[in-house]
C-alpha positions in Angstrom: 23.0 3.3 8.3 24.9 6.3 9.6 22.1 8.3 11.2 19.5 5.9 12.4 18.9 3.5 15.2 18.2 -0.2 14.7 15.2 -0.3 12.4 13.9 -3.7 13.6 13.8 -2.5 17.2 11.1 0.0 16.2 13.0 3.0 17.4 12.9 6.1 15.2 16.1 7.5 13.5 18.1 10.0 15.3 18.1 13.5 13.8 20.8 13.6 11.2 23.8 15.8 12.0 24.0 18.8 9.7 27.3 20.7 9.3 27.3 24.4 8.7 26.1 24.9 5.1 27.7 27.2 2.5 26.0 30.6 2.2 23.2 30.5 -0.4 25.0 33.0 -2.6 28.0 30.6 -2.9 25.9 27.6 -3.9 25.5 26.2 -7.4 22.0 26.1 -8.6 20.5 22.9 -10.1 17.1 21.4 -10.8 16.5 17.8 -9.5 14.8 15.2 -11.7 13.9 12.1 -9.6 13.1 8.8 -11.4 10.6 6.3 -10.0 11.3 2.7 -9.3 9.4 1.4 -6.3 11.5 0.6 -3.2 14.6 1.3 -5.3 13.6 4.9 -4.6 15.5 4.4 -1.3 18.7 4.8 -3.5 17.4 8.3 -4.3 16.8 8.9 -0.6 20.5 8.2 0.0 21.5 10.5 -2.9 19.4 13.4 -1.6 20.6 12.9 1.9 24.2 13.2 0.8 23.5 16.2 -1.4 21.5 18.0 1.3 24.2 17.2 3.9 26.9 18.6 1.5 24.9 21.8 1.0 26.8 23.2 -2.0 23.9 22.8 -4.4 21.1 25.3 -4.4 17.9 23.5 -5.4 15.7 25.3 -7.9 12.9 23.0 -9.3 12.2 19.4 -8.5 10.4 16.9 -10.7 9.5 13.3 -9.9 7.5 10.3 -10.9 6.2 7.5 -8.7 8.7 6.9 -5.9 10.5 10.0 -7.3 7.3 12.0 -6.6 7.3 10.8 -2.9 10.9 11.9 -2.6 10.1 15.2 -4.3 7.4 16.1 -1.7 9.6 15.0 1.2 12.2 17.5 0.1 9.6 20.1 -0.6 8.1 19.6 2.8 11.4 20.5 4.5 12.0 23.5 2.3 8.4 24.7 2.8 8.5 24.5 6.6 11.8 26.4 6.7 10.3 29.1 4.4 7.2 29.4 6.6 8.6 28.9 10.1 12.3 29.4 9.8 15.1 26.9 10.3 17.3 24.9 8.0 15.3 23.6 5.1 17.9 21.1 4.1 18.1 19.5 7.6 14.3 19.4 7.7 14.2 17.7 4.3 16.7 15.1 5.4 14.6 14.5 8.5 11.4 14.0 6.5 13.0 11.7 3.9 14.3 9.6 6.8 10.9 9.5 8.5 9.1 8.5 5.3 11.5 5.7 4.3 11.5 4.3 7.9 7.7 4.3 7.6 8.1 2.3 4.4 10.3 -0.2 6.2 7.8 -0.4 9.1 5.0 -1.2 6.7 6.8 -4.3 5.7 6.5 -5.9 9.2 4.4 -9.1 9.4 1.9 -7.5 11.7 1.0 -4.7 9.2 1.1 -7.1 6.3 -1.5 -9.3 7.9 -4.0 -6.4 8.4 -5.5 -6.8 4.9 -4.8 -8.4 1.5 -4.5 -5.0 -0.2 -1.5 -4.1 1.9 0.0 -7.5 1.4 0.1 -7.5 -2.3 2.6 -4.7 -2.8 5.0 -6.6 -0.6 4.5 -10.1 -2.0 8.2 -10.6 -2.5 8.5 -10.9 1.3 6.3 -14.0 1.4 7.4 -17.6 1.3 7.8 -18.9 -2.3 4.5 -20.8 -2.5 2.6 -17.8 -1.2 4.5 -15.5 -3.6 3.5 -17.8 -6.5 -0.1 -17.8 -5.4 -0.1 -14.0 -5.1 1.3 -13.6 -8.6 -1.3 -16.0 -10.1 -4.1 -14.3 -8.2 -3.1 -10.9 -9.6 -3.1 -12.3 -13.2 -6.7 -13.3 -12.9 -8.3 -10.5 -10.9 -8.0 -6.7 -10.6 -7.7 -4.3 -7.7 -11.3 -3.3 -8.3 -12.6 -6.7 -7.0 -9.6 -7.7 -4.9 -9.3 -4.4 -3.0 -12.8 -2.8 -3.4 -12.1 -0.3 -0.5 -8.9 0.9 -2.3 -6.8 0.6 0.8 -3.3 1.9 0.4 -0.8 2.2 3.3 1.2 4.9 1.4 -1.8 7.2 1.3 -2.2 7.3 5.1 1.5 7.6 5.7 1.9 10.6 3.3 -1.2 12.2 4.8 0.4 12.0 8.2 3.9 13.0 7.1 3.6 15.7 4.5 2.2 19.2 5.0 0.7 19.7 1.5 -0.7 23.1 2.6 2.8 24.3 3.3 4.0 22.9 0.0 1.3 24.8 -1.9 2.7 28.1 -0.5 6.3 27.2 -1.3 8.1 29.9 -3.3 11.2 29.6 -5.5 11.1 25.8 -5.8 8.7 24.8 -8.5 7.5 21.2 -8.3 6.4 18.9 -11.1 4.8 15.5 -10.5 3.9 13.3 -13.4 0.9 10.9 -13.7 -0.5 9.0 -16.7 -4.0 10.0 -17.9 -5.7 6.7 -18.3 -8.0 7.6 -21.1 -5.6 9.5 -23.3 -2.3 7.8 -22.3 -0.7 11.3 -22.1 1.4 12.7 -19.3 -0.3 15.0 -16.8 2.1 17.3 -14.9 0.9 18.5 -11.5 2.5 21.7 -10.3 2.0 24.5 -7.8 -1.2 24.1 -5.7 -2.0 21.0 -7.8 0.8 19.1 -5.9 -1.6 17.4 -3.5 -1.8 14.0 -1.7 -4.0 12.8 -4.6 -1.5 13.9 -7.2 1.3 12.0 -5.5 -0.9 8.9 -5.1 -1.8 9.2 -8.8 1.9 9.4 -9.7 2.6 6.2 -7.7 -0.5 4.2 -8.7 0.5 0.9 -10.2 -2.7 -0.3 -11.9 -2.0 -4.0 -11.3 -2.3 -3.3 -7.5 -4.4 -0.2 -6.9 -7.4 1.4 -8.4 -6.9 4.4 -10.7 -6.7 7.7 -8.7 -9.4 10.2 -9.7 -8.6 13.9 -9.7 -11.3 16.4 -11.0 -13.2 13.5 -12.7 -10.1 12.2 -14.5 -8.5 8.8 -13.8 -4.7 8.5 -13.5 -2.1 5.7 -13.2 1.6 5.7 -12.4 3.6 8.6 -13.9 6.5 6.4 -14.7 4.8 5.1 -17.8 4.9 8.5 -19.6 7.4 10.8 -17.8 9.9 9.1 -15.6 10.8 11.8 -14.6 9.4 14.9 -16.4 12.3 17.0 -17.7 10.5 19.5 -20.0 9.0 21.7 -17.3 12.4 21.9 -15.6 13.7 23.3 -18.8 10.9 25.7 -19.7 9.7 26.9 -16.3 12.9 27.0 -14.2 15.7 29.5 -14.2 18.7 27.3 -14.2 19.7 25.3 -17.2 21.5 22.6 -15.0 19.5 19.4 -14.4 20.7 16.7 -12.1 19.0 13.4 -12.9 18.8 10.7 -10.3 18.4 7.6 -12.5 17.2 4.4 -10.8 16.3 2.2 -13.8 19.4 0.9 -15.8 19.3 1.6 -19.5 21.5 -1.3 -20.5 21.5 -5.0 -19.4 23.9 -7.6 -20.7 22.5 -10.9 -22.0 19.1 -11.9 -23.3 16.3 -12.7 -20.8 15.0 -16.2 -21.3 12.5 -17.0 -18.5 9.0 -15.5 -18.5 9.7 -13.4 -15.4 13.0 -12.1 -16.9 11.3 -11.2 -20.2 8.5 -9.4 -18.4 10.9 -7.5 -16.1 13.0 -6.3 -19.1 9.9 -5.2 -21.0 8.7 -3.2 -18.1 12.1 -1.7 -17.6 12.3 -0.7 -21.3 8.8 0.9 -21.0 9.7 2.9 -17.9 12.8 4.2 -19.6 11.4 4.9 -23.1 10.2 8.5 -22.3 13.4 9.3 -20.5 15.3 8.3 -23.6 13.1 10.4 -25.8 13.5 13.5 -23.6 17.3 13.1 -23.4 17.5 12.7 -27.2 15.5 16.0 -27.7 17.8 17.8 -25.2 20.8 16.5 -27.0 19.5 17.6 -30.4 18.6 21.1 -29.2 22.0 21.5 -27.5 23.7 20.5 -30.7 21.7 22.8 -32.9 22.4 25.7 -30.6 26.2 24.9 -30.7 25.9 24.8 -34.5 24.2 28.2 -34.6 21.0 26.8 -36.1 18.9 27.6 -33.0 19.4 30.6 -30.8 19.0 31.5 -27.1 16.8 32.7 -25.4 14.2 31.2 -27.8 15.9 27.8 -27.0 17.8 26.9 -23.9 21.0 24.9 -23.9 20.7 22.4 -21.0 23.5 21.2 -18.9 22.7 17.6 -17.9 24.2 15.7 -14.9 23.4 12.2 -13.6 23.8 10.1 -10.5 22.8 6.4 -11.1 22.9 3.2 -9.2 25.6 1.5 -11.3 26.0 -2.3 -11.1 24.3 -2.6 -7.8 20.8 -1.7 -9.2 21.5 -3.6 -12.4 22.0 -6.8 -10.3 18.8 -6.3 -8.3 15.6 -8.2 -9.4 12.4 -6.4 -10.4 10.7 -8.1 -7.5 12.9 -6.2 -5.1 11.1 -3.0 -6.3 8.1 -4.0 -4.3 10.0 -5.3 -1.3 10.1 -3.4 2.0 12.9 -5.4 3.5 14.7 -3.1 5.9 18.2 -4.5 5.1 17.7 -4.0 1.3 16.4 -0.4 1.8 19.3 0.5 4.1 21.8 -0.9 1.6 20.2 1.2 -1.2 20.3 4.3 1.0 24.0 3.8 1.8 24.7 3.1 -1.9 22.9 6.3 -2.8 25.0 8.3 -0.4 28.2 6.8 -1.8 27.2 7.5 -5.4 26.3 11.1 -4.6 29.6 11.7 -2.8 31.5 10.2 -5.7 29.5 12.4 -8.1 30.2 15.5 -6.1 33.9 14.9 -6.0 34.1 14.2 -9.7 31.5 16.5 -11.2 30.6 19.4 -8.9 33.0 21.7 -10.8 31.0 21.1 -14.0 27.7 22.5 -12.5 27.0 25.8 -14.1 29.8 25.3 -16.7 29.1 22.2 -18.8 27.2 18.9 -18.9 28.8 16.0 -17.1 26.8 13.5 -19.1 27.6 12.6 -22.7 24.1 12.7 -24.1 25.0 11.4 -27.6 26.9 8.4 -26.2 24.5 7.4 -23.4 21.1 8.3 -24.8 21.3 8.8 -28.6 19.2 6.6 -30.9 21.5 3.9 -32.4 19.0 2.9 -35.1 20.6 2.8 -38.5 18.4 3.0 -41.6 19.7 0.9 -44.4 19.4 2.3 -47.9 
């Protein structure tokens, strides 16, 4: 990792070097949409680190689900502190992202895993195979309400320590949108403005197989990845710029047919976590096409310029179990891969920002269903 000390030694990362950034007026404005995917969110950390280091993008709104929500508030924390106290918001955001993800890696050490069963279950992929099997079987026959009655969650304490949510509540010019799933209705709930609290982020990252539903104002919520991964609509309707840069973790296409029970389950979950993204992208593509054909008109409708950075073959080749692993080596590899992908995207597609989409929505996201007469 290019800006950290040895993780296993317990030392904290050195402050990332930040070159002189372009003047704000010369930057190209974009919204960021950050998909969730557990520990694979370290890929998004790498993407954001490279984008913030490059400095040519002016961040408008940010939306996120699950791990994407964690990355969202980490960036917002840096921007908010700079707005309140002065300083370089991009450098502060890079520092905070690094601190949080090193905290995730530290949570995977054996000492912290042994503290309680609740903190062990999210990291069961680190356990020896017999223990991993026992953990999986145990989760099939019980629930977090009797297995973890105190609702212990190491992420909650880390975010409470790391993120200044009061500063984020006062942040101007960078609207935030965090998605969670309303348990009773199954609908998406989008938290924004002063609603972006610790509880909102915990709701967005609440996997119901592991943690109890998060209650906010008497309503129960689960992981936002089920219904809006990530939310794009508020970036379109409530932000100024029509450019959206999607950081996509979950691959849309996999070759071959899964045959084992775990492979089938993993692919079903992957399809579920991508279904809302597909729907949102199809609507964006349809509206863009109708505007181009003169059937819809701006400003009543907005033509959206979509961009994407994804993990490519590396994330396709990673198992679903790795999403709950806090292995330092894996997280560092994802971080470095994210940086590489972001730099590649900047070199190939930066010129498109503000001019045109760099994603072929019809090719990549259109519904291929054919209705036979």
